[in-house]
Biotite code that builds the C-alpha atoms (Angstrom):
import biotite.structure as struc

atoms = struc.array([
    struc.Atom([-66.343, -2.799, 23.322], chain_id="A", res_id=1, res_name="MET", atom_name="CA", element="C"),
    struc.Atom([-68.385, -0.817, 25.833], chain_id="A", res_id=2, res_name="PHE", atom_name="CA", element="C"),
    struc.Atom([-68.079, 2.991, 25.936], chain_id="A", res_id=3, res_name="THR", atom_name="CA", element="C"),
    struc.Atom([-68.666, 4.837, 29.206], chain_id="A", res_id=4, res_name="SER", atom_name="CA", element="C"),
    struc.Atom([-68.588, 8.519, 30.008], chain_id="A", res_id=5, res_name="VAL", atom_name="CA", element="C"),
    struc.Atom([-67.321, 8.912, 33.550], chain_id="A", res_id=6, res_name="LEU", atom_name="CA", element="C"),
    struc.Atom([-68.150, 12.186, 35.339], chain_id="A", res_id=7, res_name="MET", atom_name="CA", element="C"),
    struc.Atom([-65.967, 12.828, 38.374], chain_id="A", res_id=8, res_name="ILE", atom_name="CA", element="C"),
    struc.Atom([-65.194, 15.723, 40.708], chain_id="A", res_id=9, res_name="GLU", atom_name="CA", element="C"),
    struc.Atom([-61.813, 14.578, 42.057], chain_id="A", res_id=10, res_name="LYS", atom_name="CA", element="C"),
    struc.Atom([-59.054, 12.088, 41.348], chain_id="A", res_id=11, res_name="ALA", atom_name="CA", element="C"),
    struc.Atom([-60.086, 8.448, 41.304], chain_id="A", res_id=12, res_name="LEU", atom_name="CA", element="C"),
    struc.Atom([-58.632, 6.315, 44.070], chain_id="A", res_id=13, res_name="THR", atom_name="CA", element="C"),
    struc.Atom([-57.362, 2.817, 43.317], chain_id="A", res_id=14, res_name="SER", atom_name="CA", element="C"),
    struc.Atom([-60.606, 1.491, 44.836], chain_id="A", res_id=15, res_name="ALA", atom_name="CA", element="C"),
    struc.Atom([-62.640, 3.740, 42.514], chain_id="A", res_id=16, res_name="ASP", atom_name="CA", element="C"),
    struc.Atom([-60.653, 2.536, 39.492], chain_id="A", res_id=17, res_name="VAL", atom_name="CA", element="C"),
    struc.Atom([-61.211, -1.094, 40.444], chain_id="A", res_id=18, res_name="GLU", atom_name="CA", element="C"),
    struc.Atom([-64.901, -0.384, 41.051], chain_id="A", res_id=19, res_name="PHE", atom_name="CA", element="C"),
    struc.Atom([-65.605, 1.179, 37.647], chain_id="A", res_id=20, res_name="VAL", atom_name="CA", element="C"),
    struc.Atom([-63.326, -1.094, 35.616], chain_id="A", res_id=21, res_name="THR", atom_name="CA", element="C"),
    struc.Atom([-64.974, -4.251, 36.941], chain_id="A", res_id=22, res_name="THR", atom_name="CA", element="C"),
    struc.Atom([-68.606, -3.168, 36.492], chain_id="A", res_id=23, res_name="LEU", atom_name="CA", element="C"),
    struc.Atom([-68.891, -4.998, 33.159], chain_id="A", res_id=24, res_name="HIS", atom_name="CA", element="C"),
    struc.Atom([-66.955, -8.136, 34.032], chain_id="A", res_id=25, res_name="GLY", atom_name="CA", element="C"),
    struc.Atom([-64.440, -9.117, 31.382], chain_id="A", res_id=26, res_name="ASP", atom_name="CA", element="C"),
    struc.Atom([-65.843, -6.829, 28.693], chain_id="A", res_id=27, res_name="GLU", atom_name="CA", element="C"),
    struc.Atom([-63.359, -4.198, 27.496], chain_id="A", res_id=28, res_name="GLN", atom_name="CA", element="C"),
    struc.Atom([-64.472, -0.659, 28.428], chain_id="A", res_id=29, res_name="VAL", atom_name="CA", element="C"),
    struc.Atom([-63.340, 2.654, 26.998], chain_id="A", res_id=30, res_name="THR", atom_name="CA", element="C"),
    struc.Atom([-63.703, 5.566, 29.398], chain_id="A", res_id=31, res_name="PHE", atom_name="CA", element="C"),
    struc.Atom([-64.189, 9.196, 28.435], chain_id="A", res_id=32, res_name="HIS", atom_name="CA", element="C"),
    struc.Atom([-63.657, 11.107, 31.666], chain_id="A", res_id=33, res_name="VAL", atom_name="CA", element="C"),
    struc.Atom([-65.111, 14.530, 32.406], chain_id="A", res_id=34, res_name="LEU", atom_name="CA", element="C"),
    struc.Atom([-63.861, 16.319, 35.506], chain_id="A", res_id=35, res_name="LEU", atom_name="CA", element="C"),
    struc.Atom([-65.203, 19.668, 36.655], chain_id="A", res_id=36, res_name="GLN", atom_name="CA", element="C"),
    struc.Atom([-62.857, 21.594, 38.949], chain_id="A", res_id=37, res_name="PRO", atom_name="CA", element="C"),
    struc.Atom([-64.378, 23.030, 42.107], chain_id="A", res_id=38, res_name="ARG", atom_name="CA", element="C"),
    struc.Atom([-66.957, 25.668, 41.424], chain_id="A", res_id=39, res_name="GLY", atom_name="CA", element="C"),
    struc.Atom([-68.007, 28.933, 42.941], chain_id="A", res_id=40, res_name="ASP", atom_name="CA", element="C"),
    struc.Atom([-69.243, 30.239, 46.290], chain_id="A", res_id=41, res_name="GLN", atom_name="CA", element="C"),
    struc.Atom([-72.668, 28.594, 45.896], chain_id="A", res_id=42, res_name="ALA", atom_name="CA", element="C"),
    struc.Atom([-70.975, 25.207, 45.445], chain_id="A", res_id=43, res_name="ASP", atom_name="CA", element="C"),
    struc.Atom([-68.900, 25.881, 48.553], chain_id="A", res_id=44, res_name="ARG", atom_name="CA", element="C"),
    struc.Atom([-72.054, 26.547, 50.581], chain_id="A", res_id=45, res_name="LEU", atom_name="CA", element="C"),
    struc.Atom([-73.689, 23.320, 49.407], chain_id="A", res_id=46, res_name="LEU", atom_name="CA", element="C"),
    struc.Atom([-70.538, 21.335, 50.252], chain_id="A", res_id=47, res_name="ARG", atom_name="CA", element="C"),
    struc.Atom([-70.454, 22.889, 53.725], chain_id="A", res_id=48, res_name="ALA", atom_name="CA", element="C"),
    struc.Atom([-74.126, 21.982, 54.285], chain_id="A", res_id=49, res_name="ILE", atom_name="CA", element="C"),
    struc.Atom([-73.376, 18.405, 53.169], chain_id="A", res_id=50, res_name="ASP", atom_name="CA", element="C"),
    struc.Atom([-70.473, 18.257, 55.621], chain_id="A", res_id=51, res_name="ASP", atom_name="CA", element="C"),
    struc.Atom([-72.709, 19.463, 58.452], chain_id="A", res_id=52, res_name="ILE", atom_name="CA", element="C"),
    struc.Atom([-75.398, 16.940, 57.503], chain_id="A", res_id=53, res_name="ALA", atom_name="CA", element="C"),
    struc.Atom([-72.766, 14.204, 57.788], chain_id="A", res_id=54, res_name="LEU", atom_name="CA", element="C"),
    struc.Atom([-71.630, 15.516, 61.167], chain_id="A", res_id=55, res_name="GLY", atom_name="CA", element="C"),
    struc.Atom([-68.250, 16.550, 59.748], chain_id="A", res_id=56, res_name="GLU", atom_name="CA", element="C"),
    struc.Atom([-68.057, 20.027, 61.229], chain_id="A", res_id=57, res_name="LEU", atom_name="CA", element="C"),
    struc.Atom([-64.275, 20.263, 60.787], chain_id="A", res_id=58, res_name="ASP", atom_name="CA", element="C"),
    struc.Atom([-64.708, 19.649, 57.047], chain_id="A", res_id=59, res_name="GLU", atom_name="CA", element="C"),
    struc.Atom([-67.397, 22.333, 56.826], chain_id="A", res_id=60, res_name="ALA", atom_name="CA", element="C"),
    struc.Atom([-65.041, 24.871, 58.383], chain_id="A", res_id=61, res_name="VAL", atom_name="CA", element="C"),
    struc.Atom([-62.237, 23.921, 55.967], chain_id="A", res_id=62, res_name="ARG", atom_name="CA", element="C"),
    struc.Atom([-64.393, 24.516, 52.876], chain_id="A", res_id=63, res_name="GLU", atom_name="CA", element="C"),
    struc.Atom([-63.227, 28.145, 52.869], chain_id="A", res_id=64, res_name="GLY", atom_name="CA", element="C"),
    struc.Atom([-59.624, 27.035, 52.299], chain_id="A", res_id=65, res_name="ALA", atom_name="CA", element="C"),
    struc.Atom([-60.432, 24.843, 49.303], chain_id="A", res_id=66, res_name="THR", atom_name="CA", element="C"),
    struc.Atom([-59.175, 26.240, 45.963], chain_id="A", res_id=67, res_name="PRO", atom_name="CA", element="C"),
    struc.Atom([-62.004, 27.537, 43.796], chain_id="A", res_id=68, res_name="GLU", atom_name="CA", element="C"),
    struc.Atom([-62.487, 28.629, 40.221], chain_id="A", res_id=69, res_name="GLY", atom_name="CA", element="C"),
    struc.Atom([-59.251, 29.550, 38.431], chain_id="A", res_id=70, res_name="GLU", atom_name="CA", element="C"),
    struc.Atom([-57.043, 28.230, 41.239], chain_id="A", res_id=71, res_name="GLN", atom_name="CA", element="C"),
    struc.Atom([-58.799, 24.887, 41.054], chain_id="A", res_id=72, res_name="ALA", atom_name="CA", element="C"),
    struc.Atom([-57.982, 24.365, 37.360], chain_id="A", res_id=73, res_name="ARG", atom_name="CA", element="C"),
    struc.Atom([-54.419, 23.098, 37.906], chain_id="A", res_id=74, res_name="SER", atom_name="CA", element="C"),
    struc.Atom([-55.583, 20.882, 40.777], chain_id="A", res_id=75, res_name="VAL", atom_name="CA", element="C"),
    struc.Atom([-58.340, 19.581, 38.503], chain_id="A", res_id=76, res_name="GLY", atom_name="CA", element="C"),
    struc.Atom([-55.881, 18.805, 35.698], chain_id="A", res_id=77, res_name="GLN", atom_name="CA", element="C"),
    struc.Atom([-53.694, 16.849, 38.116], chain_id="A", res_id=78, res_name="GLN", atom_name="CA", element="C"),
    struc.Atom([-56.739, 14.913, 39.342], chain_id="A", res_id=79, res_name="ALA", atom_name="CA", element="C"),
    struc.Atom([-57.724, 14.140, 35.760], chain_id="A", res_id=80, res_name="LEU", atom_name="CA", element="C"),
    struc.Atom([-54.198, 12.958, 34.905], chain_id="A", res_id=81, res_name="ASP", atom_name="CA", element="C"),
    struc.Atom([-54.091, 10.693, 37.973], chain_id="A", res_id=82, res_name="VAL", atom_name="CA", element="C"),
    struc.Atom([-57.495, 9.246, 37.085], chain_id="A", res_id=83, res_name="SER", atom_name="CA", element="C"),
    struc.Atom([-56.590, 8.551, 33.455], chain_id="A", res_id=84, res_name="LEU", atom_name="CA", element="C"),
    struc.Atom([-53.314, 6.927, 34.498], chain_id="A", res_id=85, res_name="THR", atom_name="CA", element="C"),
    struc.Atom([-55.180, 4.675, 36.949], chain_id="A", res_id=86, res_name="GLY", atom_name="CA", element="C"),
    struc.Atom([-57.778, 3.612, 34.384], chain_id="A", res_id=87, res_name="LEU", atom_name="CA", element="C"),
    struc.Atom([-55.093, 2.843, 31.791], chain_id="A", res_id=88, res_name="ARG", atom_name="CA", element="C"),
    struc.Atom([-53.021, 0.905, 34.329], chain_id="A", res_id=89, res_name="ALA", atom_name="CA", element="C"),
    struc.Atom([-56.118, -1.231, 34.981], chain_id="A", res_id=90, res_name="ALA", atom_name="CA", element="C"),
    struc.Atom([-56.217, -2.132, 31.280], chain_id="A", res_id=91, res_name="GLY", atom_name="CA", element="C"),
    struc.Atom([-58.902, 0.257, 30.052], chain_id="A", res_id=92, res_name="SER", atom_name="CA", element="C"),
    struc.Atom([-58.658, 2.788, 27.292], chain_id="A", res_id=93, res_name="GLU", atom_name="CA", element="C"),
    struc.Atom([-59.165, 6.242, 28.750], chain_id="A", res_id=94, res_name="ALA", atom_name="CA", element="C"),
    struc.Atom([-59.155, 9.846, 27.656], chain_id="A", res_id=95, res_name="GLU", atom_name="CA", element="C"),
    struc.Atom([-60.518, 12.892, 29.372], chain_id="A", res_id=96, res_name="GLY", atom_name="CA", element="C"),
    struc.Atom([-60.898, 16.594, 29.730], chain_id="A", res_id=97, res_name="ARG", atom_name="CA", element="C"),
    struc.Atom([-61.749, 19.290, 32.211], chain_id="A", res_id=98, res_name="LEU", atom_name="CA", element="C"),
    struc.Atom([-65.203, 20.802, 32.001], chain_id="A", res_id=99, res_name="VAL", atom_name="CA", element="C"),
    struc.Atom([-65.344, 24.435, 33.016], chain_id="A", res_id=100, res_name="GLU", atom_name="CA", element="C"),
    struc.Atom([-68.843, 25.611, 32.140], chain_id="A", res_id=101, res_name="ASP", atom_name="CA", element="C"),
    struc.Atom([-72.147, 23.807, 31.831], chain_id="A", res_id=102, res_name="HIS", atom_name="CA", element="C"),
    struc.Atom([-71.041, 20.257, 32.693], chain_id="A", res_id=103, res_name="PRO", atom_name="CA", element="C"),
    struc.Atom([-74.347, 18.693, 31.680], chain_id="A", res_id=104, res_name="LEU", atom_name="CA", element="C"),
    struc.Atom([-74.232, 20.320, 28.250], chain_id="A", res_id=105, res_name="ASP", atom_name="CA", element="C"),
    struc.Atom([-70.675, 19.012, 27.816], chain_id="A", res_id=106, res_name="ALA", atom_name="CA", element="C"),
    struc.Atom([-71.862, 15.589, 28.944], chain_id="A", res_id=107, res_name="LEU", atom_name="CA", element="C"),
    struc.Atom([-74.754, 15.536, 26.492], chain_id="A", res_id=108, res_name="LYS", atom_name="CA", element="C"),
    struc.Atom([-72.494, 16.593, 23.616], chain_id="A", res_id=109, res_name="SER", atom_name="CA", element="C"),
    struc.Atom([-69.855, 13.995, 24.462], chain_id="A", res_id=110, res_name="LEU", atom_name="CA", element="C"),
    struc.Atom([-72.419, 11.180, 24.765], chain_id="A", res_id=111, res_name="VAL", atom_name="CA", element="C"),
    struc.Atom([-73.760, 12.028, 21.307], chain_id="A", res_id=112, res_name="ALA", atom_name="CA", element="C"),
    struc.Atom([-70.292, 12.537, 19.790], chain_id="A", res_id=113, res_name="GLU", atom_name="CA", element="C"),
    struc.Atom([-68.860, 9.175, 20.867], chain_id="A", res_id=114, res_name="ILE", atom_name="CA", element="C"),
    struc.Atom([-72.064, 7.125, 20.901], chain_id="A", res_id=115, res_name="GLY", atom_name="CA", element="C"),
    struc.Atom([-71.652, 6.285, 24.588], chain_id="A", res_id=116, res_name="ALA", atom_name="CA", element="C"),
    struc.Atom([-73.425, 3.253, 26.002], chain_id="A", res_id=117, res_name="ASP", atom_name="CA", element="C"),
    struc.Atom([-73.761, 4.707, 29.500], chain_id="A", res_id=118, res_name="GLU", atom_name="CA", element="C"),
    struc.Atom([-72.849, 7.519, 31.843], chain_id="A", res_id=119, res_name="VAL", atom_name="CA", element="C"),
    struc.Atom([-71.302, 6.834, 35.235], chain_id="A", res_id=120, res_name="ILE", atom_name="CA", element="C"),
    struc.Atom([-71.406, 9.676, 37.765], chain_id="A", res_id=121, res_name="VAL", atom_name="CA", element="C"),
    struc.Atom([-68.883, 9.013, 40.543], chain_id="A", res_id=122, res_name="LEU", atom_name="CA", element="C"),
    struc.Atom([-68.937, 11.635, 43.313], chain_id="A", res_id=123, res_name="THR", atom_name="CA", element="C"),
    struc.Atom([-69.044, 12.094, 47.041], chain_id="A", res_id=124, res_name="ASP", atom_name="CA", element="C"),
    struc.Atom([-72.564, 12.172, 48.501], chain_id="A", res_id=125, res_name="PRO", atom_name="CA", element="C"),
    struc.Atom([-74.235, 15.560, 48.051], chain_id="A", res_id=126, res_name="HIS", atom_name="CA", element="C"),
    struc.Atom([-77.324, 15.219, 50.197], chain_id="A", res_id=127, res_name="TYR", atom_name="CA", element="C"),
    struc.Atom([-78.828, 18.652, 49.619], chain_id="A", res_id=128, res_name="VAL", atom_name="CA", element="C"),
    struc.Atom([-78.517, 18.412, 45.832], chain_id="A", res_id=129, res_name="GLU", atom_name="CA", element="C"),
    struc.Atom([-79.699, 14.789, 45.815], chain_id="A", res_id=130, res_name="GLU", atom_name="CA", element="C"),
    struc.Atom([-82.733, 15.593, 47.949], chain_id="A", res_id=131, res_name="PHE", atom_name="CA", element="C"),
    struc.Atom([-83.845, 18.202, 45.421], chain_id="A", res_id=132, res_name="PHE", atom_name="CA", element="C"),
    struc.Atom([-82.720, 16.060, 42.450], chain_id="A", res_id=133, res_name="HIS", atom_name="CA", element="C"),
    struc.Atom([-80.219, 18.735, 41.414], chain_id="A", res_id=134, res_name="ARG", atom_name="CA", element="C"),
    struc.Atom([-77.173, 16.445, 41.465], chain_id="A", res_id=135, res_name="ASP", atom_name="CA", element="C"),
    struc.Atom([-75.404, 15.543, 38.210], chain_id="A", res_id=136, res_name="TRP", atom_name="CA", element="C"),
    struc.Atom([-76.890, 12.056, 37.940], chain_id="A", res_id=137, res_name="ALA", atom_name="CA", element="C"),
    struc.Atom([-80.486, 13.141, 38.480], chain_id="A", res_id=138, res_name="SER", atom_name="CA", element="C"),
    struc.Atom([-80.195, 15.971, 35.980], chain_id="A", res_id=139, res_name="ARG", atom_name="CA", element="C"),
    struc.Atom([-78.255, 13.868, 33.436], chain_id="A", res_id=140, res_name="ALA", atom_name="CA", element="C"),
    struc.Atom([-80.988, 11.228, 33.345], chain_id="A", res_id=141, res_name="ARG", atom_name="CA", element="C"),
    struc.Atom([-83.235, 13.788, 31.661], chain_id="A", res_id=142, res_name="HIS", atom_name="CA", element="C"),
    struc.Atom([-80.639, 14.947, 29.143], chain_id="A", res_id=143, res_name="LYS", atom_name="CA", element="C"),
    struc.Atom([-78.393, 12.241, 27.743], chain_id="A", res_id=144, res_name="VAL", atom_name="CA", element="C"),
    struc.Atom([-80.614, 9.454, 26.390], chain_id="A", res_id=145, res_name="GLY", atom_name="CA", element="C"),
    struc.Atom([-78.485, 6.595, 27.782], chain_id="A", res_id=146, res_name="VAL", atom_name="CA", element="C"),
    struc.Atom([-78.512, 4.867, 31.171], chain_id="A", res_id=147, res_name="PRO", atom_name="CA", element="C"),
    struc.Atom([-76.973, 6.912, 33.994], chain_id="A", res_id=148, res_name="VAL", atom_name="CA", element="C"),
    struc.Atom([-75.409, 5.060, 36.911], chain_id="A", res_id=149, res_name="LEU", atom_name="CA", element="C"),
    struc.Atom([-74.706, 6.975, 40.110], chain_id="A", res_id=150, res_name="LYS", atom_name="CA", element="C"),
    struc.Atom([-71.879, 5.708, 42.304], chain_id="A", res_id=151, res_name="LEU", atom_name="CA", element="C"),
    struc.Atom([-70.242, 7.120, 45.422], chain_id="A", res_id=152, res_name="PHE", atom_name="CA", element="C"),
    struc.Atom([-66.488, 7.487, 45.522], chain_id="A", res_id=153, res_name="SER", atom_name="CA", element="C"),
    struc.Atom([-64.468, 5.536, 48.037], chain_id="A", res_id=154, res_name="HIS", atom_name="CA", element="C"),
    struc.Atom([-62.857, 8.520, 49.735], chain_id="A", res_id=155, res_name="SER", atom_name="CA", element="C"),
    struc.Atom([-63.836, 12.025, 50.831], chain_id="A", res_id=156, res_name="LYS", atom_name="CA", element="C"),
    struc.Atom([-62.668, 14.892, 48.582], chain_id="A", res_id=157, res_name="ALA", atom_name="CA", element="C"),
])
């Protein structure tokens, strides 16, 4: 059995579930999902810059209406529940939790705790963070001691 830690920022779509559950062919995979609800004002600014870089000006304007912090927790829990249900329906074992503070520390602890074989980071593109190697995958590669695979989700958050 293969054990993967899956870091996400929103609910998995059916295409995302199919994508991650078929990465290892017929081998059974257990997923431990970490989802961080939307962050603070600095995160909002970076998301708006990403939207502008993609030419999605309407999305950049709407960033101000996106739930943040405490308000995002219930939305995050729903996204986690949807994701776990999808992974289980695809035949994988799956458990998960919300990560509020220090997602990379939580990731490192979980990888060590469960003896994970890999980390999969599945997010929307974050061009500013990726350019400066400040995205989750780039930073995780220096922390967790297992392979880190970066994938882009199949729909915009």
